[in-house]
N, C-alpha and C positions, 0 to 999 in steps of 0.2 A: 231254813224256814219250810214248813210243810207246804205242799200244793194246795190243801184244802183250805187254806188261809187266803189263797190268791185266786181261787176259782168260785164262779157264782155258785150259790146254793142250789138253785134251781133255774131251769130255763124257761122263759115264759112261753106258754102254749096258746094264748089268744091273743088278738091284736090290741085289746085294752091293756093287758099285762105288757106285751112289748112297748106300748106307748109310755107305761108307768116306769119300765127299766130305762128306755131312752132318755126319759125326762130326769131320771136320777142320775144317769151318766153325764148329761148335760149340766145338771147343777153342780156336779163334782167338778167339772170344768170351770164353770163360773166362780165357785168357792176358791180354787186354787188360783186363778187368775186375778180375784178381788183380794184375797188374804193370804195367799201363799201357803207354805207348809204349815205356818204356826197356826192358822185358823182352819186348816183342813181336818175336819172330822166328820164321823157320820152324822152327828146331831145337826152340825151346819148344812151339811148336804141335804138331809131330811127337809129341813126348814125352807131351804132355797127350791128345793122340787116341790113343796107343798104336799108332802107325804109324811105317815106318821114313821116314827123311827122303827116300828114294827113292820111296816111295808117294806121299808129298806132293808132290813135284816132278813126278810123272807128271801130275797134275792142275792144280797151281799153279805158275808160273814164278817167283814169290817173294811177298813181304810184300804188295806193292800189290794183286796178283791176289786174295790171301787177304781183304784188307780190301775190296774191291770185291764179293766173293762174299758177304761179311757184310753191307755195305750193301745188296746185292741182296736177300738174304733178309729182313732187317728192313723193307725198303720193300714187299716182296710180303706180308709179315704185316700190316703197317699197312693196306696197301690192302684185304686180305681183311676185316679188321675194320671199316674205315671204309666199306665197300661195304655193308655191312648197314644202314646209314643210309638207303640208297635204298629199303629195304621198308618202311620206318616210314611211318605213316598222315598224318602231317601234316608239312608243312615244319618247324615248330617242332620236332617229335620228332626229324626227321631231324637237323638242326642239333645238337640236344643229343646225339644219339648220337655225331655226327661229333668233337664237343668231347671227349666221352668217349675216344673212340678215340685223339685226339692226346694226352691226359693218359696214359693206359695206355702208350702207346708210349714215352713219355719216363720215366715213374716206375716201371714194372716192373723194368726193368734200367736204372737212372738212370746209373750209371757207363758202362755200354757205349753208351747214347743219347748221351752227353755227348761221348765220344770219337770215335764215329762221326759226330756233327755236326762236329767240327773236322776230321777227314779228308775229309768230303764236300767242305768248303770249299777244300782243297787243289788248285791249280790243275791238277795232273796227274791228279786224280781227280775233278774237278767235272763232266765231262761223261760219266763212265764208266757211271752209272745213270740212266735214263730216270724222270721222275716225272709223265709226261704223264697216264697212266691215273689217278693219284692226283688230280691237277688237275682232271681231267674228274669225278671224283666230287664234289669240293669245289664245282665250278661248278654241276653238277646239284642238289646239296642247296642252295645259296644261291638258286637260281632258284625253289626251292619254298618256301625260309624267307623270302624277302624280294621275292615276285614283283612289287611295284608300287614298287620302290625307284627313285627317280628317276635315280640314277647307278649301276647294277648294277656296271660294270667297276670303279668306285673302291671300292664296298662289298664286293666280293670281295677285292680287295687289303688294304683295311684290316683286314677281319675275319681274314684270313689272317695279317697282320702282328700282330693282337691275340694269336691263339692261338699263333703261333710264339714271339712276345716272352715271354709269360707263362708258358708250358710250358718254354721253354728257362731263363728265369730262375729258375724254381721248381727245374728240374734242377740248376742251377749252385749254388744254395743248398742242395741236399741234401735237399729237402722229399720227403717220401713218403706224404702223406696225400693219395691220389688224390681221394676225395668232396670234400675241402675246396677242392682246386684246381679241380675241375670246377664248384662251386658260384661261386667266384669267377669263373671265364672265361665261365660262362653269363651272370652279372650284366654282365660287361664287353660280352660280344658283344651281347646283346639289348638292353642299355641304348644301345649305339652305334646298333643297327638302329632302335630307337625314336625316337631323337633325329635321326636322319637321313632317315627314310623320309617326312617331310612335304614 
């Protein structure tokens, strides 16, 4: 798939245009949540946003570009929340906060998170949004939380897999108890680190 189908047509230059784009992207989220992939199309998004289809097409060439914009927005929100972990006083507190950010990302809008996870895995969209900054936050937090781990690269990948696996599975099951999932994840992650750090 060509990148021109996943990139916005133009970037809004004025605050009114930025507001229009933000409302279109949020409308895309709402249509996905309400109607799933079956009802997700540019006409439905334009209706939900209260804009003409022409206004939508000024910024987005099609459904894939809307999806990428939505993934980008959610990734930025997660990065902003996860980055707060770096300000915590201890590595343990930083990792606990990061676990909480991952849970909040998945369970605050669980239907949206699940559908975007599926879309991100599509070959045409897989490379459309970079997660490098988010990975950098995770690596920094893990370096503080497990500074003497004998195999830090393995630990980073394992902990990321534990978090992703448990969070995604909870979302698929329709869980909505954020505190309970955080508690279980902390037990799994810190238990893993305690058993593999020797």
